[in-house]
C-alpha positions in Angstrom: 0.0 0.0 -0.1 1.4 3.3 -0.7 1.7 5.9 2.0 -1.1 8.6 2.0 0.4 11.9 0.6 -0.6 14.4 3.0 0.5 17.3 1.2 -1.9 16.4 -1.8 -4.7 16.4 0.6 -3.5 19.8 2.1 -3.4 21.2 -1.2 -6.8 19.6 -2.2 -8.5 21.0 1.0 -7.2 24.7 0.0 -8.0 24.5 -3.4 -11.9 23.7 -2.4 -11.7 26.5 0.1 -10.6 29.0 -2.6 -13.4 27.7 -5.0 -16.0 28.0 -2.5 -15.1 31.5 -1.5 -14.5 32.6 -5.3 -18.4 31.3 -5.9 -19.7 33.4 -2.8 -18.0 36.5 -4.2 -19.1 35.7 -7.8 -22.7 35.3 -6.4 -22.7 38.7 -4.8 -21.4 40.3 -7.7 -24.0 38.6 -10.5 -27.8 39.6 -9.7 -28.9 36.9 -11.6 -27.4 34.2 -9.7 -29.9 32.0 -7.3 -29.3 32.5 -3.6 -30.4 29.3 -1.5 -28.2 29.7 1.7 -30.2 30.8 4.9 -29.2 33.9 6.4 -27.3 35.1 3.1 -29.9 37.8 2.4 -29.6 39.4 5.7 -25.8 39.3 5.4 -25.9 40.7 1.8 -28.3 43.5 2.8 -26.0 44.8 5.5 -23.1 44.4 3.3 -24.8 46.9 0.7 -25.8 49.2 3.5 -22.1 49.3 4.7 -21.6 51.9 2.0 -19.5 54.8 3.6 -21.8 57.2 1.9 -24.5 56.1 4.4 -22.5 57.0 7.4 -24.4 60.0 8.3 -27.9 59.0 7.2 -30.9 57.4 8.9 -32.1 54.1 7.3 -35.2 52.3 7.9 -36.3 49.0 6.3 -38.9 46.4 6.6 -39.3 43.4 4.5 -42.0 40.9 4.9 -43.1 37.5 3.2 -46.6 37.9 2.2 -47.8 34.3 2.6 -46.5 33.6 6.2 -45.8 37.3 7.3 -42.4 36.1 8.4 -39.7 39.2 8.6 -37.0 38.7 6.1 -35.2 41.9 7.1 -35.6 45.1 9.2 -33.7 48.0 10.4 -35.1 50.8 12.4 -38.5 49.8 11.1 -40.5 51.4 13.9 -38.6 54.6 13.8 -40.6 57.6 12.0 -38.9 59.0 8.6 -39.9 61.4 6.3 -41.9 59.3 3.9 -41.9 61.9 0.7 -44.3 60.7 -1.9 -44.4 57.4 0.0 -47.2 58.9 1.4 -49.2 58.9 -1.4 -50.0 55.1 -0.7 -51.7 56.0 2.4 -53.8 58.7 0.6 -54.9 56.7 -2.5 -55.7 53.8 -0.4 -57.6 55.9 1.8 -59.6 57.2 -1.3 -60.0 54.0 -2.5 -61.6 52.7 0.7 -63.7 56.1 1.1 -65.1 56.8 -2.3 -67.4 54.9 -4.3 -66.0 52.8 -7.0 -67.7 54.9 -9.7 -66.7 58.0 -8.2 -66.0 60.6 -10.8 -64.2 63.9 -10.3 -66.7 66.3 -12.7 -66.3 69.9 -14.1 -70.0 71.1 -14.8 -71.1 74.1 -17.2 -74.5 75.9 -16.1 -76.2 78.7 -17.6 -78.9 81.2 -16.0 -79.7 82.6 -19.2 -81.5 81.3 -22.6 -80.1 81.1 -26.0 -81.9 83.3 -28.5 -80.7 84.2 -31.9 -77.2 82.7 -31.4 -76.8 84.7 -28.2 -76.8 83.3 -24.8 -78.6 85.8 -22.8 -76.8 85.2 -19.3 -73.8 83.9 -17.5 -71.9 80.8 -18.1 -71.2 79.0 -14.8 -68.1 76.5 -14.3 -68.5 74.3 -11.4 -65.2 72.9 -10.3 -64.9 69.5 -8.3 -61.6 69.0 -8.1 -60.5 67.2 -11.3 -56.6 67.6 -11.7 -56.4 65.8 -14.9 -58.3 68.7 -16.8 -56.4 69.9 -19.8 -56.7 72.5 -22.7 -58.7 70.0 -24.8 -61.3 69.4 -22.5 -62.1 73.5 -22.8 -62.0 73.0 -26.4 -64.7 70.5 -25.8 -67.0 72.7 -24.3 -66.3 75.4 -26.4 -67.1 73.5 -29.5 -70.3 72.2 -28.0 -71.4 75.7 -27.5 -70.8 76.4 -31.4 -72.7 73.4 -32.3 -75.4 74.6 -30.5 -75.5 77.8 -32.4 -74.1 80.1 -29.7 -72.2 83.0 -31.6 -72.0 85.4 -28.4 -72.1 85.0 -24.4 -73.6 88.0 -23.4 -73.1 87.6 -19.6 -69.8 86.6 -17.6 -68.1 83.5 -17.3 -67.9 82.7 -13.7 -65.8 79.9 -11.8 -67.5 78.4 -8.6 -64.4 77.1 -6.4 -66.7 76.7 -3.2 -66.0 72.9 -3.2 -62.6 73.1 -1.4 -61.6 76.0 1.0 -59.5 78.6 -0.1 -56.3 77.2 1.4 -54.1 76.6 -1.9 -50.8 75.9 0.0 -49.8 72.8 1.7 -49.0 72.9 5.3 -45.3 72.6 5.7 -44.5 73.3 2.0 -41.3 75.4 1.4 -41.9 79.1 0.5 -39.3 79.3 -1.9 -40.5 76.2 -3.6 -43.4 78.1 -4.8 -42.7 78.4 -8.7 -41.7 74.4 -8.8 -44.5 72.4 -10.4 -43.9 70.1 -7.5 -46.0 72.4 -5.2 -48.8 73.4 -7.7 -51.4 75.9 -6.2 -54.4 73.8 -4.9 -58.0 74.5 -6.2 -61.0 72.8 -7.5 -60.9 74.4 -10.8 -57.6 73.1 -12.3 -56.1 73.0 -15.9 -52.8 72.0 -17.3 -51.7 70.6 -13.7 -52.0 74.6 -12.8 -48.8 75.3 -14.7 -47.5 76.3 -18.0 -44.7 75.4 -20.3 -42.0 77.7 -21.4 -40.2 76.6 -24.5 -36.7 78.7 -25.5 -35.3 78.5 -28.9 -31.8 80.2 -29.7 -32.3 83.3 -31.6 -31.5 83.6 -35.5 -28.5 85.9 -34.8 -25.9 85.9 -32.1 -26.1 87.9 -29.1 -30.0 88.6 -29.7 -32.5 87.4 -26.8 -33.7 83.7 -27.2 -37.2 83.0 -28.5 -39.5 82.4 -26.0 -42.8 80.6 -26.5 -45.5 79.8 -23.9 -48.1 77.0 -24.2 -50.7 77.9 -23.6 -50.4 81.5 -24.3 -52.2 83.5 -21.5 -52.1 87.2 -21.5 -52.1 87.2 -17.7 -48.6 85.4 -17.7 -45.7 88.0 -18.2 -42.5 87.2 -19.5 -39.2 89.2 -18.9 -36.6 87.9 -21.2 -32.9 88.4 -19.9 -31.5 85.6 -21.9 -29.0 85.8 -24.7 -28.1 83.6 -27.4 -24.5 83.5 -27.0 -21.3 81.1 -27.3 -19.7 82.5 -24.1 -19.9 79.6 -21.9 -18.9 81.9 -18.9 -22.3 82.7 -18.5 -24.8 80.5 -16.5 -27.0 78.3 -18.9 -30.6 79.4 -19.4 -32.8 79.1 -16.4 -36.5 80.0 -15.9 -38.4 80.8 -12.6 -41.6 82.6 -11.6 -41.5 85.7 -9.4 -43.2 84.7 -5.8 -46.6 86.0 -5.5 -46.8 86.9 -9.1 -47.5 85.2 -12.5 -44.6 86.7 -14.0 -41.8 84.6 -15.4 -38.5 85.7 -15.6 -35.9 84.1 -18.0 -32.0 84.5 -17.4 -28.7 83.2 -18.6 -27.1 81.8 -22.0 -28.4 79.6 -24.7 -25.9 78.4 -27.4 -27.0 79.2 -31.1 -28.2 76.2 -33.2 -28.9 74.1 -30.0 -32.3 72.3 -29.4 -35.3 74.1 -27.7 -35.0 73.8 -24.0 -38.5 73.2 -22.2 -39.5 74.6 -18.7 -42.7 74.6 -16.7 -43.7 76.5 -13.8 -46.5 76.7 -11.6 -49.1 79.6 -11.5 -50.8 81.4 -9.1 -54.7 81.7 -8.9 -55.2 78.6 -11.3 -59.1 79.0 -11.1 -58.7 82.4 -12.8 -56.0 80.9 -15.1 -58.6 78.1 -16.0 -61.4 81.2 -16.9 -58.9 83.1 -18.8 -58.0 80.0 -21.0 -61.7 79.2 -21.2 -62.6 82.5 -22.6 -59.6 82.1 -25.1 -60.5 78.8 -26.4 -64.4 79.7 -26.7 -62.9 83.0 -29.1 -61.4 80.9 -30.8 -64.5 79.0 -31.9 -65.7 82.2 -33.1 -68.0 83.1 -30.2 -67.9 86.7 -28.8 -67.4 86.9 -24.9 -69.0 90.2 -24.0 -68.9 90.1 -20.0 -66.1 89.4 -17.6 -64.1 86.5 -16.1 -64.7 86.5 -12.4 -65.2 84.1 -9.2 -68.8 83.3 -7.8 -71.4 81.2 -7.0 -73.7 79.1 -9.4 -77.0 80.8 -9.6 -78.2 79.3 -12.9 -79.2 75.7 -12.3 -79.4 74.6 -16.0 -76.7 72.2 -16.7 -75.5 72.4 -20.2 -72.3 70.3 -20.2 -69.7 68.3 -17.9 -66.5 66.6 -18.4 -65.4 64.0 -15.7 -62.2 61.5 -15.0 -62.8 58.5 -13.1 -61.2 58.0 -9.4 -59.1 55.4 -11.0 -57.6 57.5 -13.5 -56.6 60.3 -10.7 -55.1 57.4 -8.4 -53.0 56.2 -11.3 -51.4 59.5 -12.0 -50.9 60.3 -8.3 -49.0 57.0 -8.0 -47.4 56.1 -11.4 -46.5 59.9 -12.0 -46.1 61.0 -8.3 -48.6 63.5 -9.1 -48.8 66.0 -6.2 -52.0 68.1 -7.3 -53.8 64.7 -7.9 -52.8 63.8 -4.5 -53.6 66.9 -2.9 -57.1 67.0 -4.6 -57.9 63.5 -3.7 -57.5 64.5 -0.1 -59.7 67.3 -0.2 -62.3 65.7 -2.3 -63.1 62.7 0.0 -63.2 65.4 2.5 -65.9 67.4 0.6 -67.6 64.0 -0.1 -67.9 62.8 3.4 -68.5 66.1 5.3 -70.6 68.0 2.8 -68.6 70.9 3.5 -65.6 72.4 1.3 -63.0 70.0 1.0 -60.3 70.9 4.0 -57.2 69.1 4.0 -57.3 68.6 7.8 -60.6 66.7 7.5 -59.3 64.5 4.9 -56.2 63.8 7.3 -58.6 62.5 9.9 -60.4 60.5 7.6 -57.2 59.0 6.4 -56.3 58.4 10.1 -59.6 56.5 10.9 -59.0 54.3 8.0 -55.4 53.4 9.0 -56.6 52.7 12.7 -59.2 50.4 11.0 -56.4 48.6 9.5 -54.7 48.2 13.2 -51.9 50.7 12.2 -51.1 52.7 15.2 -51.9 56.4 14.0 -49.7 57.8 17.2 -46.8 56.8 14.8 -48.2 58.7 11.8 -47.8 62.2 11.3 -49.5 63.5 8.3 -50.0 67.2 7.0 -50.5 66.9 3.3 -51.7 64.1 0.7 -48.8 64.1 -1.4 -45.8 63.8 1.0 -44.4 67.3 -0.1 -44.5 68.7 3.5 -41.6 68.3 5.9 -44.1 67.8 8.7 -45.1 64.0 7.2 -43.4 61.1 9.3 -44.1 57.5 9.0 -42.4 54.2 10.1 -41.3 51.6 7.6 -43.4 49.2 9.7 -46.7 51.1 9.1 -45.9 51.1 5.5 -45.5 47.8 5.2 -48.6 46.8 7.5 -50.7 49.3 5.0 -49.4 47.0 2.0 -50.2 43.7 3.6 -53.8 44.8 4.7 -54.5 46.2 1.5 -53.4 42.9 -0.4 -55.6 41.0 2.0 -58.6 43.4 0.8 -59.6 41.9 -2.0 -62.2 44.8 -3.0 -59.6 47.0 -3.6 -56.1 45.7 -3.9 -56.1 45.0 -7.7 -57.0 48.7 -8.2 -54.4 49.7 -5.9 -51.7 47.4 -7.2 -52.3 48.4 -10.9 -51.8 52.2 -10.0 -47.8 51.6 -8.7 -45.1 52.2 -11.1 -43.7 49.1 -12.5 -39.9 48.6 -12.3 -38.2 49.1 -16.0 -41.5 49.7 -17.4 -43.4 53.0 -16.6 -44.2 55.8 -14.4 -41.3 56.8 -11.9 -39.7 53.5 -12.1 -39.6 53.4 -15.8 -35.8 53.7 -16.1 -35.1 51.8 -12.8 -33.9 48.1 -12.7 -34.0 47.6 -16.7 -33.0 44.3 -17.9 -33.2 42.4 -14.5 -35.5 40.1 -12.8 -37.0 43.1 -11.2 -38.1 44.4 -14.7 -41.9 43.8 -14.6 -42.0 42.3 -11.5 -41.5 44.9 -8.8 -44.3 47.6 -8.2 -43.4 50.4 -5.9 -44.0 53.8 -5.0 -40.9 56.2 -5.0 -40.5 59.4 -2.9 -37.8 62.0 -3.0 -37.0 65.1 -1.0 -33.7 67.0 -0.4 -31.8 64.4 1.4 -34.7 61.9 1.3 -35.6 58.9 -0.8 -37.8 56.2 -0.1 -39.3 53.2 -2.2 -42.1 51.0 -0.8 -44.3 48.5 -2.8 -44.4 44.5 -3.6 -42.1 42.2 -5.4 -41.8 38.5 -6.1 -38.9 36.3 -5.6 -37.4 33.9 -7.8 -39.3 31.0 -6.1 -42.5 32.9 -6.7 -43.0 34.0 -3.0 -44.5 37.7 -2.9 -43.1 40.3 -0.5 -43.9 43.7 0.8 -41.1 46.2 1.7 -40.4 49.7 2.4 -36.9 51.5 2.4 -36.6 54.9 3.9 -33.5 56.8 4.1 -33.3 60.4 5.8 -30.6 63.0 6.2 -28.5 62.0 3.2 -25.8 64.8 2.3 -25.3 63.4 -1.3 -27.1 63.0 -4.5 -30.3 60.9 -4.2 -29.0 59.0 -7.3 -26.7 57.0 -4.8 -30.0 56.1 -2.4 -31.7 55.1 -5.4 -28.8 52.9 -6.6 -28.8 51.3 -3.1 -32.3 50.7 -3.0 -32.1 48.8 -6.5 -29.6 46.7 -5.4 -31.5 45.7 -2.2 -34.5 44.6 -4.6 -32.5 43.0 -7.3 -31.0 40.8 -4.4 -34.7 40.0 -3.3 -35.9 39.2 -6.5 -33.2 36.8 -7.2 -33.4 35.1 -3.8 -35.2 31.8 -2.6 -37.1 33.4 0.3 -38.9 30.1 0.8 -35.9 29.1 2.4 -35.3 32.3 4.5 
């Protein structure tokens, strides 16, 4: 018998250990690798969160398997965080629960006069009921309707009734210096074009001339002061657009290079109900109908309904979640306040109704600080635990879950998740609500693991000093890991 070669076996053991170690490293760096080993998930998430860029930040996470309620991972899950637009999950879920399935956001047109020989001898009234999706095309429709019914002149005034909401047009805790941003639109029951205007800037034909500015839609009450310049002088700041606080006056500064593509900007507008009335008058005039009276606000006196437009509840919820539309979320909050109380819609009443809804799900509302419906306010706070509990309770509510689930952005496909986690197993799988403020990023929703187990998750990060893109990358790494894991083994 030949003697045992101890050196050979030692070398063999070392090679096997190195091979196993390399396999583990390879597994961590290839997101499509299937993970089977128990506890690997937690250690890998911990490894992702050990990124030095997060050292000064506060992070809360909760991930729960849906079929048995087992907690796959948690960190600071019972601590309060600014949720940013993750709060829209709460507002839209409450709206689905509170409002009738067939509820519609309407804009109604009345008159107190009679048509005679082409003349409408009276006023045209418009009752706004919070539709945040109304666009110029809807005003073209009513204008065409009037023309097709033989109207060639409106002798009275065009009057907007905004009594469906209270008169508070700004969210509690919204930053005053964010006013011109379309992320903080003025809240009104009579809206058009998301209560904003587009500014398109093109270089002038001659060097050193002001750029060419186009407003869409064109409004006489919106003034533009153009300090811009068409130049090759790169020492000047790039072209910028802002609206003076408290006015519908738009200022253009900076340079645009000759021959460059048009630049498009959007700014919010003050007193959007008056903008609606001005635009309606202009579209009526384009139909060849004279308007002889004023545009103003008032209360409907005429009871003759001549036209109405509407959008479904689900369409508004889709816009609120898919596109993270703040106006849609705020109008939802005030709308279910108006519908349930019978009074003008008030955010505070909508919040109380929302908290009643959360309490009915067993969520501790003492750990829910809610100041608006969109998540813009810095006064909002929630826990990852509260958000995940909401997601689980909605999953178990067969009446509204599918409608809620379909409103969420889909990774790599649409909405605010369109460009995230493309060409991975998360694409078309994860449905989640994004949220972002300065130094704040959140992502909460649902996903399915490679072994076909659904999970709910909430990842919130506050007090991050860098670019929020870094936080989104970290969220994506965690979720790509989850969808590639056999969580049935966890």
